Short mmCIF file of the C-alpha atoms (twelve columns), coordinates in Angstrom:
data_MODEL
# 
_entry.id   MODEL 
# 
loop_
_atom_site.group_PDB 
_atom_site.id 
_atom_site.type_symbol 
_atom_site.label_atom_id 
_atom_site.label_alt_id 
_atom_site.label_comp_id 
_atom_site.label_asym_id 
_atom_site.label_seq_id 
_atom_site.Cartn_x 
_atom_site.Cartn_y 
_atom_site.Cartn_z 
_atom_site.pdbx_PDB_model_num 
ATOM 1   C CA . MET A 1   -21.381 3.419   -11.025 1 
ATOM 2   C CA . THR A 2   -19.042 6.398   -11.050 1 
ATOM 3   C CA . ASP A 3   -19.424 8.758   -13.985 1 
ATOM 4   C CA . ARG A 4   -16.544 9.732   -16.255 1 
ATOM 5   C CA . LYS A 5   -16.127 13.157  -14.693 1 
ATOM 6   C CA . LYS A 6   -15.527 11.659  -11.270 1 
ATOM 7   C CA . ILE A 7   -13.009 9.138   -12.586 1 
ATOM 8   C CA . TRP A 8   -10.809 11.677  -14.372 1 
ATOM 9   C CA . THR A 9   -9.700  13.695  -11.354 1 
ATOM 10  C CA . VAL A 10  -6.078  14.575  -10.620 1 
ATOM 11  C CA . PRO A 11  -5.875  12.150  -7.648  1 
ATOM 12  C CA . ASN A 12  -7.269  9.316   -9.786  1 
ATOM 13  C CA . VAL A 13  -4.866  10.082  -12.630 1 
ATOM 14  C CA . LEU A 14  -1.997  9.903   -10.118 1 
ATOM 15  C CA . THR A 15  -3.310  6.514   -9.004  1 
ATOM 16  C CA . MET A 16  -3.392  5.344   -12.642 1 
ATOM 17  C CA . ILE A 17  0.189   6.571   -13.107 1 
ATOM 18  C CA . ARG A 18  1.208   4.580   -10.039 1 
ATOM 19  C CA . MET A 19  -0.384  1.456   -11.525 1 
ATOM 20  C CA . ALA A 20  1.444   2.091   -14.814 1 
ATOM 21  C CA . LEU A 21  4.770   2.385   -12.957 1 
ATOM 22  C CA . ILE A 22  4.534   -1.198  -11.654 1 
ATOM 23  C CA . PRO A 23  5.595   -2.903  -14.927 1 
ATOM 24  C CA . VAL A 24  8.234   -0.193  -15.453 1 
ATOM 25  C CA . TYR A 25  9.645   -1.048  -12.031 1 
ATOM 26  C CA . TRP A 26  9.680   -4.796  -12.849 1 
ATOM 27  C CA . VAL A 27  11.519  -4.253  -16.133 1 
ATOM 28  C CA . LEU A 28  14.162  -2.053  -14.496 1 
ATOM 29  C CA . MET A 29  14.664  -4.268  -11.438 1 
ATOM 30  C CA . ILE A 30  14.426  -7.755  -12.937 1 
ATOM 31  C CA . GLY A 31  14.866  -7.260  -16.671 1 
ATOM 32  C CA . TYR A 32  17.890  -4.952  -16.530 1 
ATOM 33  C CA . GLU A 33  18.933  -5.144  -12.843 1 
ATOM 34  C CA . LEU A 34  19.100  -1.361  -12.667 1 
ATOM 35  C CA . ASN A 35  18.559  -1.184  -8.923  1 
ATOM 36  C CA . TYR A 36  18.765  2.558   -8.439  1 
ATOM 37  C CA . TRP A 37  16.548  3.360   -11.421 1 
ATOM 38  C CA . ALA A 38  14.018  0.875   -10.092 1 
ATOM 39  C CA . LEU A 39  14.317  2.490   -6.661  1 
ATOM 40  C CA . ALA A 40  13.677  5.905   -8.236  1 
ATOM 41  C CA . VAL A 41  10.463  4.558   -9.812  1 
ATOM 42  C CA . PHE A 42  9.363   3.179   -6.445  1 
ATOM 43  C CA . VAL A 43  10.049  6.511   -4.712  1 
ATOM 44  C CA . VAL A 44  8.073   8.389   -7.383  1 
ATOM 45  C CA . ALA A 45  5.192   5.935   -6.894  1 
ATOM 46  C CA . ALA A 46  5.306   6.457   -3.105  1 
ATOM 47  C CA . LEU A 47  5.255   10.241  -3.595  1 
ATOM 48  C CA . THR A 48  2.234   10.035  -5.914  1 
ATOM 49  C CA . ASP A 49  0.502   8.007   -3.203  1 
ATOM 50  C CA . MET A 50  0.995   10.783  -0.659  1 
ATOM 51  C CA . LEU A 51  0.043   13.470  -3.158  1 
ATOM 52  C CA . ASP A 52  -3.149  11.860  -4.458  1 
ATOM 53  C CA . GLY A 53  -4.509  11.315  -0.952  1 
ATOM 54  C CA . PHE A 54  -3.762  14.925  -0.007  1 
ATOM 55  C CA . LEU A 55  -5.377  16.312  -3.176  1 
ATOM 56  C CA . ALA A 56  -8.440  14.066  -2.880  1 
ATOM 57  C CA . ARG A 57  -9.123  15.301  0.640   1 
ATOM 58  C CA . LYS A 58  -8.238  18.954  0.046   1 
ATOM 59  C CA . TYR A 59  -10.355 19.343  -3.096  1 
ATOM 60  C CA . HIS A 60  -13.130 16.933  -2.063  1 
ATOM 61  C CA . GLN A 61  -12.357 14.587  -4.951  1 
ATOM 62  C CA . ILE A 62  -12.775 11.314  -3.083  1 
ATOM 63  C CA . THR A 63  -14.474 8.942   -5.539  1 
ATOM 64  C CA . ASP A 64  -15.560 5.304   -5.591  1 
ATOM 65  C CA . PHE A 65  -12.846 4.644   -8.160  1 
ATOM 66  C CA . GLY A 66  -10.183 6.203   -5.937  1 
ATOM 67  C CA . MET A 67  -11.331 4.363   -2.824  1 
ATOM 68  C CA . LEU A 68  -10.934 1.063   -4.678  1 
ATOM 69  C CA . MET A 69  -7.933  1.691   -6.906  1 
ATOM 70  C CA . ASP A 70  -5.722  3.801   -4.640  1 
ATOM 71  C CA . PRO A 71  -5.163  1.102   -1.994  1 
ATOM 72  C CA . LEU A 72  -4.951  -1.549  -4.709  1 
ATOM 73  C CA . ALA A 73  -2.194  0.401   -6.480  1 
ATOM 74  C CA . ASP A 74  -0.335  0.828   -3.169  1 
ATOM 75  C CA . LYS A 75  -0.519  -2.841  -2.341  1 
ATOM 76  C CA . LEU A 76  0.460   -4.031  -5.821  1 
ATOM 77  C CA . MET A 77  3.470   -1.713  -5.879  1 
ATOM 78  C CA . THR A 78  4.578   -2.724  -2.370  1 
ATOM 79  C CA . LEU A 79  4.193   -6.449  -3.086  1 
ATOM 80  C CA . SER A 80  5.969   -6.014  -6.435  1 
ATOM 81  C CA . VAL A 81  8.956   -4.387  -4.762  1 
ATOM 82  C CA . MET A 82  9.033   -7.106  -2.102  1 
ATOM 83  C CA . ALA A 83  8.788   -9.838  -4.737  1 
ATOM 84  C CA . THR A 84  11.660  -8.431  -6.766  1 
ATOM 85  C CA . LEU A 85  13.805  -7.959  -3.661  1 
ATOM 86  C CA . LEU A 86  13.103  -11.590 -2.777  1 
ATOM 87  C CA . ILE A 87  14.037  -12.724 -6.298  1 
ATOM 88  C CA . ARG A 88  17.271  -10.748 -6.050  1 
ATOM 89  C CA . GLY A 89  18.022  -12.255 -2.606  1 
ATOM 90  C CA . MET A 90  17.736  -8.941  -0.741  1 
ATOM 91  C CA . ILE A 91  14.912  -9.937  1.665   1 
ATOM 92  C CA . SER A 92  13.523  -13.228 2.992   1 
ATOM 93  C CA . TRP A 93  10.246  -14.820 1.880   1 
ATOM 94  C CA . GLU A 94  8.410   -14.741 5.235   1 
ATOM 95  C CA . PRO A 95  7.385   -11.047 5.316   1 
ATOM 96  C CA . LEU A 96  6.253   -11.216 1.690   1 
ATOM 97  C CA . ALA A 97  4.142   -14.330 2.345   1 
ATOM 98  C CA . LEU A 98  2.548   -12.771 5.428   1 
ATOM 99  C CA . LEU A 99  1.758   -9.493  3.689   1 
ATOM 100 C CA . ALA A 100 0.444   -11.206 0.558   1 
ATOM 101 C CA . GLY A 101 -1.917  -13.273 2.734   1 
ATOM 102 C CA . LYS A 102 -3.106  -10.189 4.601   1 
ATOM 103 C CA . GLU A 103 -3.659  -8.232  1.393   1 
ATOM 104 C CA . PHE A 104 -5.593  -11.119 -0.157  1 
ATOM 105 C CA . ILE A 105 -7.949  -11.076 2.831   1 
ATOM 106 C CA . MET A 106 -8.291  -7.278  2.564   1 
ATOM 107 C CA . LEU A 107 -8.940  -7.442  -1.185  1 
ATOM 108 C CA . LEU A 108 -11.676 -10.044 -0.866  1 
ATOM 109 C CA . GLY A 109 -13.227 -8.202  2.062   1 
ATOM 110 C CA . GLY A 110 -13.037 -4.862  0.271   1 
ATOM 111 C CA . LEU A 111 -14.784 -6.195  -2.830  1 
ATOM 112 C CA . LEU A 112 -17.550 -7.823  -0.786  1 
ATOM 113 C CA . LEU A 113 -18.066 -4.699  1.301   1 
ATOM 114 C CA . PHE A 114 -18.035 -2.393  -1.723  1 
ATOM 115 C CA . ASN A 115 -20.929 -4.362  -3.220  1 
ATOM 116 C CA . ARG A 116 -22.818 -3.740  0.031   1 
ATOM 117 C CA . LYS A 117 -21.945 -0.001  -0.097  1 
ATOM 118 C CA . ILE A 118 -19.785 -0.284  3.013   1 
ATOM 119 C CA . VAL A 119 -16.479 1.575   2.887   1 
ATOM 120 C CA . VAL A 120 -13.873 1.205   5.610   1 
ATOM 121 C CA . HIS A 121 -11.712 4.297   5.571   1 
ATOM 122 C CA . SER A 122 -7.983  4.122   6.119   1 
ATOM 123 C CA . LEU A 123 -6.794  4.332   9.703   1 
ATOM 124 C CA . PHE A 124 -3.616  5.745   11.201  1 
ATOM 125 C CA . ILE A 125 -2.246  2.272   11.963  1 
ATOM 126 C CA . GLY A 126 -2.653  1.286   8.301   1 
ATOM 127 C CA . LYS A 127 -0.840  4.418   7.148   1 
ATOM 128 C CA . PHE A 128 1.880   3.774   9.724   1 
ATOM 129 C CA . ALA A 129 2.289   0.219   8.403   1 
ATOM 130 C CA . GLN A 130 2.541   1.440   4.802   1 
ATOM 131 C CA . THR A 131 5.126   4.066   5.811   1 
ATOM 132 C CA . CYS A 132 7.232   1.444   7.618   1 
ATOM 133 C CA . LEU A 133 7.048   -0.852  4.600   1 
ATOM 134 C CA . CYS A 134 8.104   1.919   2.204   1 
ATOM 135 C CA . VAL A 135 11.025  2.983   4.403   1 
ATOM 136 C CA . SER A 136 12.195  -0.613  4.899   1 
ATOM 137 C CA . LEU A 137 11.998  -1.402  1.189   1 
ATOM 138 C CA . ILE A 138 13.959  1.728   0.277   1 
ATOM 139 C CA . LEU A 139 16.613  0.793   2.857   1 
ATOM 140 C CA . SER A 140 16.708  -2.749  1.438   1 
ATOM 141 C CA . PHE A 141 18.310  -1.371  -1.709  1 
ATOM 142 C CA . PHE A 142 21.273  -0.407  0.487   1 
ATOM 143 C CA . ALA A 143 21.392  -3.666  2.473   1 
ATOM 144 C CA . ASP A 144 25.114  -4.110  1.766   1 
ATOM 145 C CA . GLU A 145 25.792  -1.001  3.839   1 
ATOM 146 C CA . PHE A 146 24.284  -2.666  6.919   1 
ATOM 147 C CA . GLU A 147 26.150  -5.992  6.714   1 
ATOM 148 C CA . ASN A 148 28.326  -5.301  9.758   1 
ATOM 149 C CA . LEU A 149 25.461  -4.190  12.001  1 
ATOM 150 C CA . SER A 150 24.075  -6.634  14.555  1 
ATOM 151 C CA . ILE A 151 20.533  -5.422  13.800  1 
ATOM 152 C CA . GLN A 152 19.694  -4.858  10.164  1 
ATOM 153 C CA . PRO A 153 17.557  -1.656  10.126  1 
ATOM 154 C CA . HIS A 154 15.716  -2.516  6.907   1 
ATOM 155 C CA . THR A 155 14.736  -5.935  8.263   1 
ATOM 156 C CA . ALA A 156 13.685  -4.575  11.669  1 
ATOM 157 C CA . ILE A 157 11.513  -1.845  10.120  1 
ATOM 158 C CA . LEU A 158 10.040  -4.369  7.673   1 
ATOM 159 C CA . TRP A 159 8.881   -6.600  10.532  1 
ATOM 160 C CA . ILE A 160 7.462   -3.578  12.378  1 
ATOM 161 C CA . GLY A 161 5.521   -2.805  9.192   1 
ATOM 162 C CA . VAL A 162 4.222   -6.374  8.954   1 
ATOM 163 C CA . GLY A 163 3.133   -6.290  12.594  1 
ATOM 164 C CA . ALA A 164 1.410   -2.934  12.097  1 
ATOM 165 C CA . ALA A 165 -0.304  -4.257  8.946   1 
ATOM 166 C CA . TYR A 166 -1.815  -7.165  10.875  1 
ATOM 167 C CA . THR A 167 -2.818  -4.815  13.697  1 
ATOM 168 C CA . ALA A 168 -4.584  -2.672  11.091  1 
ATOM 169 C CA . LEU A 169 -6.336  -5.802  9.787   1 
ATOM 170 C CA . VAL A 170 -7.750  -6.458  13.270  1 
ATOM 171 C CA . PHE A 171 -9.050  -2.869  13.454  1 
ATOM 172 C CA . TYR A 172 -10.581 -3.122  9.971   1 
ATOM 173 C CA . ILE A 173 -12.324 -6.394  10.808  1 
ATOM 174 C CA . ASN A 174 -13.663 -4.909  14.047  1 
ATOM 175 C CA . THR A 175 -14.954 -1.845  12.169  1 
ATOM 176 C CA . VAL A 176 -16.602 -3.995  9.486   1 
ATOM 177 C CA . VAL A 177 -18.306 -6.236  12.031  1 
ATOM 178 C CA . ARG A 178 -19.663 -3.190  13.860  1 
ATOM 179 C CA . GLN A 179 -20.892 -1.617  10.595  1 
ATOM 180 C CA . LEU A 180 -22.612 -4.833  9.585   1 
ATOM 181 C CA . ARG A 181 -24.353 -4.784  12.959  1 
ATOM 182 C CA . GLY A 182 -25.310 -1.147  12.406  1 
ATOM 183 C CA . VAL A 183 -23.071 0.247   15.153  1 
ATOM 184 C CA . GLU A 184 -21.187 3.412   14.219  1 
ATOM 185 C CA . THR A 185 -17.592 3.629   15.433  1 
ATOM 186 C CA . ILE A 186 -15.222 6.557   15.728  1 
ATOM 187 C CA . TYR A 187 -13.322 5.102   12.754  1 
ATOM 188 C CA . ASP A 188 -16.389 5.340   10.513  1 
ATOM 189 C CA . LYS A 189 -16.431 9.106   10.847  1 
ATOM 190 C CA . ARG A 190 -12.902 9.674   9.577   1 
ATOM 191 C CA . GLU A 191 -12.211 10.692  6.027   1 
ATOM 192 C CA . GLU A 192 -10.076 8.513   3.773   1 
# 
């Protein structure tokens, strides 16, 4: 169990702030339909995600709490934004359903592995997927601007993000299977 000192680090506080921004986002987007204020909250959350990862690595403040809660906060915020955009008719249900299914698998796997003291660090493909999702969701707030285009950029980037997310899932599963067999991979050596 992580002690109090390790929980209250700047990166972990940023993660907690990101979690706290999720209900704020919902109230602004669904309760008051203040799209651009909700978008601002989402952008702030995305920036805290980049900042907490950078600080955790730079100052060697990677903790058990952060390894669990940081990706959880990211996923909850991303799925929240997708859910509200679906409710408001700004995206279709298919990418949300696919990502929710993938994240459910990752969550269950992560909890099981954490109990066995196995941590699968983030990979480039996972970060690429998250970046695509963030960019596509930000662009979705301006979907009206793309109505006359034959290819909707926010939709195209969203599907690239979904594809990359499932590619990352394959890599994670491969890494986990190899770790369970006691075979070290190049992915195991990378920092979060």
